[in-house]
C-alpha positions as CSV (number, residue, x, y, z in Angstrom):
1,M,0.0,-0.1,-0.2
2,E,3.0,2.4,1.0
3,K,4.2,1.9,-2.6
4,I,1.2,2.5,-4.4
5,V,0.8,6.0,-2.0
6,E,4.1,6.9,-2.8
7,E,3.7,5.9,-6.7
8,S,0.6,8.1,-6.9
9,Y,2.2,11.4,-5.3
10,R,5.3,11.0,-7.8
11,K,3.3,10.7,-10.8
12,N,0.8,13.3,-10.3
13,P,2.6,15.9,-8.5
14,Q,0.6,18.7,-9.2
15,S,-2.3,17.2,-9.9
16,T,-4.5,16.6,-5.9
17,F,-7.2,15.2,-7.6
18,K,-5.4,12.6,-9.6
19,T,-3.3,11.7,-6.9
20,L,-6.1,11.6,-4.8
21,L,-7.4,8.9,-7.4
22,G,-4.4,7.2,-7.8
23,L,-4.6,6.6,-3.8
24,Y,-6.8,4.1,-4.7
25,R,-4.9,1.8,-6.8
26,G,-5.6,-1.9,-5.9
27,N,-9.1,-0.4,-4.3
28,Y,-11.3,0.2,-7.5
29,S,-13.0,-3.2,-7.3
30,N,-14.2,-2.1,-3.6
31,L,-15.3,1.1,-5.2
32,A,-17.1,-0.3,-8.2
33,L,-18.9,-3.0,-5.7
34,S,-19.6,-0.1,-3.3
35,T,-21.2,2.0,-6.4
36,L,-23.4,-0.4,-7.5
37,F,-24.8,-1.3,-4.1
38,F,-24.9,2.5,-3.1
39,T,-27.4,3.1,-6.3
40,I,-29.2,0.0,-5.9
41,K,-30.2,1.0,-2.1
42,H,-31.1,4.3,-3.2
43,I,-33.4,3.1,-6.0
44,P,-36.7,4.0,-3.1
45,S,-35.7,7.5,-3.4
46,W,-35.9,7.6,-7.0
47,V,-39.7,5.3,-7.6
48,M,-41.2,7.5,-4.5
49,P,-42.0,10.6,-6.7
50,I,-43.6,8.1,-9.3
51,T,-45.9,5.9,-7.0
52,I,-46.7,8.6,-5.4
53,A,-48.0,10.3,-8.5
54,N,-49.7,7.3,-9.5
55,V,-51.6,6.8,-6.4
56,I,-52.7,10.6,-6.1
57,N,-53.6,10.4,-10.2
58,A,-55.5,6.7,-9.5
59,A,-57.3,8.6,-6.4
60,T,-58.2,11.6,-8.4
61,T,-60.1,9.3,-11.1
62,K,-63.1,8.0,-8.5
63,D,-62.4,4.9,-10.3
64,L,-62.5,2.2,-7.8
65,N,-61.0,-0.2,-10.2
66,Q,-57.7,2.1,-9.6
67,L,-57.3,0.6,-5.9
68,S,-55.2,-2.4,-7.5
69,T,-53.1,0.6,-9.4
70,I,-52.5,1.9,-5.6
71,Y,-51.8,-1.4,-4.1
72,F,-48.9,-2.2,-6.7
73,N,-47.3,0.9,-6.2
74,A,-47.3,0.4,-2.1
75,V,-46.2,-3.5,-2.4
76,L,-43.5,-2.4,-5.0
77,M,-42.2,0.5,-2.4
78,A,-42.3,-2.0,0.6
79,V,-40.2,-4.3,-1.7
80,L,-37.8,-2.1,-2.7
81,V,-37.5,-0.2,1.0
82,L,-36.6,-3.8,2.3
83,Q,-33.9,-4.4,-0.1
84,N,-32.6,-1.0,1.3
85,L,-31.3,-3.2,4.4
86,L,-29.2,-5.7,2.8
87,T,-27.6,-3.4,-0.1
88,N,-27.0,-0.5,2.4
89,Y,-24.6,-3.1,4.5
90,F,-22.9,-4.1,1.5
91,Y,-22.1,-0.7,0.4
92,V,-20.7,0.2,3.6
93,K,-18.4,-2.8,3.5
94,F,-17.1,-2.0,0.3
95,Q,-16.6,1.5,0.8
96,S,-15.0,1.6,4.3
97,R,-12.5,-1.3,3.4
98,A,-11.1,0.7,0.6
99,I,-11.5,4.2,2.5
100,R,-9.5,2.9,5.6
101,K,-6.8,1.1,3.6
102,V,-5.9,4.3,2.3
103,E,-5.8,5.9,5.5
104,A,-3.5,3.5,7.2
105,G,-1.4,3.7,3.9
106,L,-1.0,7.0,4.0
107,R,0.1,7.2,7.8
108,G,2.6,4.4,6.7
109,S,3.7,5.8,4.0
110,L,4.5,9.1,6.1
111,I,6.2,6.9,8.5
112,K,8.3,5.2,5.9
113,K,9.4,8.2,4.4
114,L,10.5,10.0,7.2
115,Q,12.8,7.2,8.0
116,E,14.4,7.9,4.5
117,L,14.6,11.5,4.6
118,S,18.3,12.9,5.4
119,I,19.1,14.1,8.6
120,P,19.6,17.6,7.8
121,Y,16.1,17.9,6.4
122,Q,14.5,16.2,9.4
123,K,15.9,18.4,11.4
124,D,14.6,21.3,9.5
125,L,11.2,19.8,10.1
126,Q,9.2,20.8,13.4
127,S,7.8,18.0,15.1
128,G,4.4,19.6,15.4
129,R,3.9,20.1,11.8
130,L,5.0,16.5,10.9
131,Q,2.5,15.4,13.9
132,S,-0.4,17.6,12.2
133,K,0.5,16.2,8.6
134,I,-0.1,12.1,10.2
135,M,-2.8,13.3,11.8
136,R,-5.1,15.8,10.9
137,D,-4.1,16.1,7.2
138,V,-4.8,12.3,7.0
139,E,-8.1,12.3,8.7
140,A,-9.1,15.2,6.4
141,V,-8.2,13.0,3.1
142,Q,-10.1,10.3,4.5
143,T,-12.7,12.8,5.0
144,L,-12.2,13.9,1.5
145,S,-12.4,10.3,0.1
146,S,-15.8,9.8,1.9
147,Q,-17.0,12.9,0.3
148,V,-15.5,12.3,-2.8
149,F,-16.8,8.8,-3.5
150,T,-20.0,8.7,-1.2
151,S,-21.5,12.0,-1.3
152,S,-20.4,13.3,-5.1
153,L,-21.9,9.7,-6.3
154,N,-24.7,10.2,-4.3
155,I,-25.1,13.8,-6.2
156,A,-24.3,12.5,-9.9
157,I,-27.6,9.8,-9.8
158,N,-29.3,11.4,-8.2
159,L,-29.2,14.3,-11.1
160,I,-28.7,12.1,-14.0
161,V,-31.8,9.9,-12.5
162,A,-34.2,13.0,-11.8
163,L,-32.9,14.5,-15.1
164,A,-33.5,11.7,-17.1
165,I,-37.0,11.1,-16.0
166,T,-38.0,14.5,-16.3
167,L,-36.7,14.8,-19.6
168,Y,-38.9,11.7,-20.5
169,K,-41.9,12.6,-19.1
170,S,-42.1,16.3,-19.8
171,P,-39.2,18.4,-22.2
172,L,-40.8,21.7,-20.9
173,V,-40.4,21.2,-17.3
174,F,-36.4,19.4,-17.6
175,M,-36.0,22.7,-19.7
176,F,-37.1,24.3,-16.3
177,F,-34.6,22.1,-14.6
178,L,-31.9,23.0,-16.5
179,L,-31.9,26.5,-15.3
180,T,-30.6,26.0,-12.0
181,V,-27.6,25.0,-13.3
182,P,-25.8,28.0,-14.6
183,I,-26.6,29.9,-11.3
184,A,-25.1,27.1,-9.1
185,A,-22.0,27.3,-11.3
186,L,-21.6,31.3,-11.1
187,I,-21.9,30.8,-7.2
188,I,-19.3,28.1,-6.7
189,V,-17.1,29.7,-9.1
190,F,-17.5,33.1,-7.1
191,F,-16.7,31.4,-3.9
192,R,-14.1,28.6,-4.8
193,R,-10.9,30.8,-4.9
194,R,-11.5,32.3,-1.5
195,I,-12.5,29.3,0.4
196,K,-9.2,27.4,-1.0
197,T,-7.2,30.4,0.1
198,R,-8.8,30.6,3.8
199,N,-8.8,26.7,4.2
200,Q,-4.3,27.0,3.2
201,D,-3.9,29.9,5.5
202,F,-5.7,28.0,8.5
203,R,-3.9,24.9,7.9
204,K,-0.6,26.2,7.9
205,E,-1.4,28.2,11.3
206,M,-2.6,25.2,12.7
207,E,0.6,23.2,11.8
208,E,2.6,26.4,13.2
209,T,0.4,25.9,16.4
210,S,1.1,22.4,16.8
211,A,4.7,23.0,16.5
212,K,4.6,25.7,19.3
213,V,2.4,23.6,21.7
214,I,4.9,20.7,21.7
215,E,7.7,23.2,22.1
216,V,5.7,24.5,25.1
217,I,5.0,21.0,26.6
218,E,8.5,20.2,26.2
219,L,9.8,23.8,27.9
220,A,7.8,23.7,30.8
221,P,10.1,22.8,33.6
222,I,12.5,25.1,32.1
223,A,9.7,28.0,32.0
224,R,8.9,27.0,35.2
225,A,12.1,27.2,36.5
226,H,12.7,30.7,35.0
227,N,9.2,32.1,35.7
228,L,8.7,32.3,32.4
229,E,4.8,30.4,32.6
230,K,3.5,34.0,31.6
231,Q,5.6,34.4,28.8
232,E,5.1,31.1,27.4
233,I,1.4,31.1,27.9
234,N,1.0,34.5,26.0
235,R,3.4,33.4,23.3
236,L,0.7,30.6,22.8
237,N,-2.1,33.0,23.3
238,D,-1.0,34.7,19.8
239,H,-1.2,31.9,18.0
240,F,-4.3,30.8,19.4
241,Y,-5.3,34.2,18.4
242,Q,-4.3,33.4,15.1
243,I,-6.2,30.1,14.7
244,Y,-9.3,32.1,16.0
245,E,-9.0,35.2,13.1
246,K,-8.4,32.6,10.8
247,G,-10.8,30.4,11.5
248,F,-13.7,32.8,12.3
249,H,-13.2,34.3,8.8
250,L,-13.4,30.9,6.8
251,D,-16.6,30.1,8.7
252,V,-18.5,33.4,8.1
253,L,-17.1,32.6,4.4
254,Q,-18.4,29.2,4.4
255,S,-21.7,30.3,6.0
256,V,-22.4,33.2,3.6
257,F,-21.7,31.0,0.8
258,G,-24.2,28.2,2.4
259,S,-27.0,31.0,2.8
260,V,-26.8,32.6,-0.6
261,S,-26.8,29.3,-2.7
262,W,-30.1,28.0,0.1
263,A,-32.0,30.9,-0.4
264,S,-31.6,30.8,-4.3
265,F,-32.8,27.3,-4.8
266,Q,-35.8,27.9,-2.4
267,Y,-37.3,31.0,-4.5
268,F,-36.6,28.3,-7.7
269,Q,-38.4,26.2,-6.0
270,I,-41.2,28.3,-5.3
271,I,-41.2,29.2,-8.9
272,C,-41.2,25.4,-9.9
273,L,-44.4,24.8,-7.7
274,V,-46.1,27.8,-9.7
275,F,-44.7,26.6,-13.3
276,T,-45.6,23.2,-12.7
277,G,-49.1,23.8,-11.2
278,A,-50.2,26.1,-13.9
279,L,-49.0,23.3,-16.2
280,A,-51.7,21.0,-14.8
281,L,-54.4,23.3,-14.6
282,K,-53.9,23.9,-18.2
283,G,-54.5,20.1,-18.5
284,Q,-50.6,19.7,-19.9
285,I,-49.4,17.3,-17.3
286,L,-51.3,15.5,-14.4
287,P,-52.2,16.4,-10.7
288,G,-50.2,13.9,-9.2
289,D,-46.9,15.1,-11.7
290,V,-46.8,18.3,-9.8
291,V,-45.7,16.6,-7.0
292,M,-43.5,14.2,-9.1
293,Y,-41.9,17.2,-10.7
294,Q,-41.4,19.1,-7.1
295,T,-40.0,16.1,-5.5
296,Y,-37.4,15.5,-8.4
297,F,-37.0,19.3,-8.5
298,T,-36.3,19.1,-4.7
299,T,-33.8,16.4,-5.2
300,I,-31.9,18.5,-8.3
301,V,-31.8,21.6,-5.8
302,N,-30.6,19.5,-2.9
303,A,-27.8,17.9,-5.5
304,V,-26.5,20.8,-6.3
305,S,-26.7,22.6,-3.1
306,S,-24.5,19.6,-1.9
307,I,-22.2,20.4,-4.7
308,I,-21.7,23.9,-3.3
309,T,-21.7,22.4,0.8
310,L,-19.0,20.0,-0.2
311,I,-16.6,22.6,-1.6
312,P,-15.5,23.7,1.1
313,T,-14.7,20.2,2.6
314,I,-13.1,19.4,-0.6
315,A,-10.8,22.2,-1.0
316,K,-9.6,21.5,2.8
317,G,-9.2,17.8,1.9
318,M,-7.3,18.9,-1.4
319,E,-5.3,21.0,0.9
320,S,-4.3,18.4,2.9
321,V,-3.3,16.1,0.0
322,S,-1.0,19.1,-1.1
323,S,0.4,19.1,2.9
324,I,0.8,15.2,2.7
325,G,2.5,15.5,-0.5
326,E,5.5,18.2,0.6
327,I,6.2,15.1,3.1
328,L,6.1,12.4,0.5
329,N,7.5,14.3,-2.5
330,A,10.4,15.7,-0.5
331,G,13.8,15.0,-2.7
332,E,16.2,15.0,0.5
333,V,16.4,11.2,0.7
334,E,19.3,8.3,1.2
335,D,19.5,6.7,-2.0
336,Y,21.3,3.2,-1.7
337,K,20.2,1.4,-5.1
338,N,22.9,-0.2,-7.2
339,K,25.7,0.5,-3.8
340,T,27.4,-2.1,-2.0
341,K,26.5,-3.7,0.6
342,L,29.0,-4.5,3.2
343,K,29.2,-8.0,4.7
344,L,32.1,-7.3,7.1
345,V,33.1,-4.2,8.5
346,R,37.4,-4.0,9.8
347,G,37.0,0.0,11.1
348,K,39.6,1.6,8.7
349,I,38.1,5.2,8.2
350,E,40.0,7.9,5.9
351,F,39.4,11.5,5.3
352,R,40.5,12.9,1.9
353,A,40.3,16.6,1.8
354,V,36.8,16.4,3.3
355,S,35.1,19.8,3.4
356,Y,31.4,20.1,4.7
357,R,28.9,23.3,4.8
358,Y,25.7,23.6,6.2
359,P,22.8,24.3,3.3
360,K,22.5,27.8,2.8
361,S,25.5,29.1,4.5
362,E,28.8,30.7,3.2
363,K,31.3,29.3,5.2
364,D,32.9,25.9,5.5
365,I,32.4,24.2,9.1
366,I,34.9,21.4,8.1
367,Q,37.5,22.7,5.8
368,D,39.9,20.3,3.7
369,L,40.6,17.8,6.3
370,N,42.6,14.6,5.7
371,L,42.5,11.9,8.9
372,T,43.1,8.1,8.2
373,I,41.9,6.4,11.1
374,D,43.3,2.5,11.3
375,P,41.0,-0.7,12.2
376,G,40.8,-1.1,16.0
377,E,42.0,2.3,16.7
378,T,41.1,5.1,19.1
379,I,40.8,8.4,18.3
380,A,39.0,11.3,20.5
381,F,38.2,15.0,18.8
382,V,38.9,17.6,20.8
383,G,38.4,21.5,20.9
384,E,36.0,24.2,21.5
385,S,32.2,23.5,21.4
386,G,31.5,24.8,17.5
387,S,34.7,23.3,16.5
388,G,33.0,21.1,14.3
389,K,34.1,17.5,15.8
390,S,29.9,16.4,16.0
391,T,30.0,17.2,12.3
392,L,33.0,15.2,12.0
393,V,31.3,11.9,13.6
394,N,27.9,12.6,11.5
395,L,30.1,12.5,8.5
396,V,31.6,9.2,9.6
397,I,28.0,7.4,10.5
398,G,26.4,8.9,6.6
399,F,23.8,11.4,8.0
400,I,25.7,14.6,6.1
401,A,27.9,14.0,2.9
402,P,31.2,15.9,2.2
403,T,30.3,19.1,0.4
404,K,33.9,18.2,-1.2
405,G,36.5,15.7,-0.8
406,K,35.6,11.9,0.1
407,I,35.2,9.7,3.1
408,F,36.6,6.0,2.8
409,L,35.5,2.9,4.7
410,D,37.8,0.0,4.5
411,D,39.1,1.9,1.7
412,Q,35.4,1.8,-0.1
413,D,33.9,5.0,-1.2
414,S,31.3,6.0,1.1
415,T,28.9,7.1,-1.7
416,K,29.2,4.2,-3.0
417,I,27.9,2.0,0.1
418,D,25.0,1.1,1.4
419,M,25.3,2.9,4.5
420,R,22.5,0.7,6.0
421,T,24.6,-2.0,6.2
422,F,27.6,0.1,7.7
423,R,25.4,1.2,10.5
424,K,24.8,-2.0,11.5
425,K,27.8,-2.8,12.4
426,I,28.5,0.6,14.2
427,A,26.9,1.6,17.9
428,V,26.6,5.5,18.4
429,V,25.9,7.1,21.6
430,P,24.8,10.6,21.1
431,Q,25.6,13.5,23.2
432,N,21.6,13.8,24.1
433,T,20.4,10.5,25.2
434,I,17.3,9.6,23.2
435,L,15.0,7.0,25.0
436,F,11.5,6.2,24.8
437,S,8.5,5.4,27.0
438,G,8.8,1.5,27.7
439,T,10.9,-0.2,30.2
440,I,14.4,-0.6,30.6
441,Q,14.6,-3.3,28.8
442,D,12.9,-2.3,26.1
443,N,15.3,0.7,25.7
444,I,18.1,-1.8,26.1
445,T,17.7,-4.3,23.8
446,Y,15.9,-1.6,20.9
447,G,16.0,-3.7,17.9
448,L,17.2,-7.0,18.9
449,P,14.3,-9.7,19.9
450,N,16.3,-12.1,20.9
451,V,19.0,-11.5,23.6
452,S,19.9,-13.7,26.3
453,S,19.3,-12.8,29.9
454,E,23.1,-13.7,30.4
455,E,24.2,-11.3,27.6
456,L,22.2,-8.7,29.0
457,Q,23.1,-9.0,33.0
458,T,26.8,-8.5,31.2
459,I,26.4,-6.0,29.3
460,L,24.3,-4.4,32.9
461,K,27.2,-4.8,34.4
462,A,29.7,-3.6,32.1
463,S,27.7,0.0,31.8
464,N,27.5,0.2,35.7
465,L,23.7,-0.3,35.5
466,S,23.3,-3.5,37.5
467,E,23.1,-1.5,41.5
468,M,20.5,0.3,39.8
469,I,18.2,-2.3,38.2
470,Q,18.5,-4.0,41.4
471,Q,17.1,-1.5,43.2
472,L,14.3,-0.6,41.3
473,P,10.7,-2.5,42.6
474,E,10.4,-3.6,38.9
475,G,13.8,-4.2,38.0
476,L,14.1,-4.7,34.1
477,E,10.5,-4.3,33.6
478,T,10.2,-0.5,35.4
479,M,9.2,1.7,33.1
480,I,11.2,4.9,32.1
481,G,8.2,7.6,30.9
482,E,8.5,9.8,28.0
483,H,12.0,10.5,27.2
484,G,13.4,8.4,29.7
485,D,12.2,11.4,32.1
486,K,11.7,8.9,35.4
487,L,16.2,8.5,35.3
488,S,18.3,11.0,36.1
489,G,20.7,11.9,33.7
490,G,23.4,10.1,34.4
491,Q,21.2,7.0,34.5
492,R,19.4,8.1,31.0
493,Q,23.2,8.1,29.5
494,R,23.9,4.5,30.8
495,V,20.8,3.2,29.5
496,S,22.0,4.8,26.0
497,I,25.7,3.6,26.2
498,A,24.4,-0.3,27.1
499,R,22.1,-0.2,24.2
500,A,25.4,0.8,22.2
501,L,27.6,-1.9,23.9
502,I,25.0,-5.0,23.6
503,R,25.0,-4.8,19.6
504,H,28.8,-6.0,19.8
505,P,29.6,-3.0,16.9
506,D,32.9,-3.0,15.1
507,V,32.6,0.8,15.2
508,I,32.1,2.8,18.2
509,I,30.9,6.2,18.7
510,L,30.7,8.3,21.6
511,D,29.3,11.6,21.1
512,E,30.2,13.4,24.9
513,A,28.9,9.5,26.1
514,T,30.2,10.2,29.7
515,S,29.1,13.6,30.2
516,A,26.0,13.5,32.3
517,L,27.9,10.9,34.8
518,D,29.0,11.5,38.3
519,N,33.0,11.0,39.0
520,V,32.6,7.6,40.4
521,S,30.0,6.6,37.3
522,E,32.3,8.0,34.8
523,K,35.4,6.4,36.3
524,K,33.4,2.8,36.4
525,I,32.3,3.2,32.5
526,Q,35.7,4.4,31.5
527,E,37.1,0.6,32.6
528,A,34.1,-1.1,30.8
529,L,34.8,1.0,27.8
530,Q,38.7,0.4,27.5
531,H,37.9,-3.3,28.0
532,L,34.3,-3.3,25.2
533,T,36.7,-0.7,22.9
534,K,39.3,-3.0,22.5
535,D,40.2,-4.1,18.9
536,R,37.6,-2.1,17.8
537,T,37.7,1.4,16.4
538,T,36.3,3.8,18.2
539,L,35.5,7.5,17.5
540,I,35.3,9.5,20.6
541,V,34.1,13.4,21.0
542,A,35.2,14.5,24.4
543,H,34.9,17.7,26.6
544,R,36.6,15.9,29.5
545,L,40.0,15.7,28.6
546,S,40.6,13.6,31.7
547,T,38.6,10.6,29.9
548,I,40.5,10.4,26.7
549,R,43.8,9.8,28.4
550,D,44.1,6.4,27.4
551,A,43.2,7.1,23.5
552,D,45.6,5.9,20.8
553,K,45.2,9.3,19.3
554,I,43.9,12.9,19.6
555,A,42.8,14.8,17.6
556,V,42.1,18.5,17.9
557,V,40.0,20.1,16.4
558,S,39.8,23.8,15.6
559,H,37.4,26.0,12.8
560,G,37.2,22.9,11.0
561,T,40.7,21.7,11.0
562,I,42.8,19.4,12.7
563,V,45.6,21.7,14.3
564,E,47.2,18.9,16.4
565,F,47.0,15.5,15.9
566,G,49.0,12.8,18.5
567,T,49.3,10.8,22.0
568,Y,48.1,12.1,25.2
569,D,51.5,12.5,26.6
570,E,52.7,13.9,23.3
571,L,50.8,16.9,22.8
572,I,51.4,17.4,27.2
573,T,54.7,18.1,26.4
574,K,54.1,19.7,23.0
575,K,52.5,22.4,25.3
576,G,50.2,23.6,22.3
577,A,46.4,23.9,21.8
578,F,45.9,20.6,23.5
579,Y,47.8,21.6,26.3
580,Q,46.0,25.0,26.7
581,L,42.9,23.3,26.7
582,K,44.3,20.7,29.2
583,Q,44.8,23.9,31.3
584,L,41.8,25.5,31.4
585,Q,40.0,22.3,33.1
586,L,42.9,22.3,35.9
């Protein structure tokens, strides 16, 4: 289903309606069956005006022989009404199956796309906007689908049947009915563009506010600590007022739209009653036909009014189709087609004249850097904040690609490697610990369904978590809360380290991995890391220089270049940039 969704957006990037139709590939049979049962179930509403006219015409003859006509029409309607119970069930069944599949497919495609988008692109997206697209916009598309494939079908069939019967019975009345269509079209054209623009403004403001709401929730402790609650309330209230303003104007516009169209068609109904009444008085139609034509005229009026009423919903849904397309059509994805899949990683990493510049920036954050890291070697990167240390490890992981130069992994150009196969062989402990709501064990064994209890206990001991786990009432099954908020900073960091180590990686990347630990915990983890990083290529980004004394080499990074490179003792003896950094920490 996800493949169909992506192809629909890719093939029709400019046409939202074609995109919507494309989403239902594979479900056309369900829609066809739904249409069939929908048509059958609505037969009573089309036949009823004819039977009523027949009964009235029979009654006005004052001929008792016409009783059979009255009985026949009554029995016919009873049978048609009864079949509606069964056909309505099948209509809803097939329609819901098609629409709900597309709804689930859209959400699945959005999540899949988010997993494929490049890391820089994802960082530019606000989580509140993404949440709005996945939940609100997909729901609007589901509503649009329901309206297009149900209400539009109802409108079309009712119009066709009512006009066809009217044309058959009286071409003169049929011509009168057609006068309502141009007026409806004029009203639609007048309001359509304005409603579409208002819907677009309202949707964008909702996305912006969703993003701000998530920010305020996450910043609540900081706001409370600095007595900024009022400022945060005011900041959100400004957005809420914008939603009120845009929503209010949209509601008023839609209300005017609906009321003008309704009043217009009511006047035409009055005219229709006078017109058909006059024809009956002149003997050009039967008295019962006045009721029939009035009913069919009401059907046509309601159909055209429904088209007009649907326009705001359709405009909103089409805007949501476009909104989802902003993500699904995003081109900044990691492409792995026809690239080499690594089966073995030795851990050799080589930078050759590598430069990196952030998008829209005019300055390189990494400048013409050359560095070779041999398999099993531990290299520590130190330097001031913003010097480019974390950017270097992100280049190795493949989260970002060099603006210039090449990175070679085991003597292979990284641009020609399926980086997913490389990442399976590495473990990363990021600077900002990322945990999810679940148990401690769930977070440690994330993505590894078959971990033995013995192996898990070994990792807990190595990560200095055993004592903490023993003190918890539910042990490894303890729920840690959203983002691990029930744990201290040091505990979260140790869980993150355990999650990395349990993968038995060939390459280990520690980005400030011990920054949140106290001195005692840090010392114990350093001892464990020394054992576990033995014979594995290890890249360490560190601010605490005391933690990298045993690194094979230390690279001092400044303004995107390596200004010093050597062992701890060599750099201390040299009394250069590293020595100055060390002195600042004394």
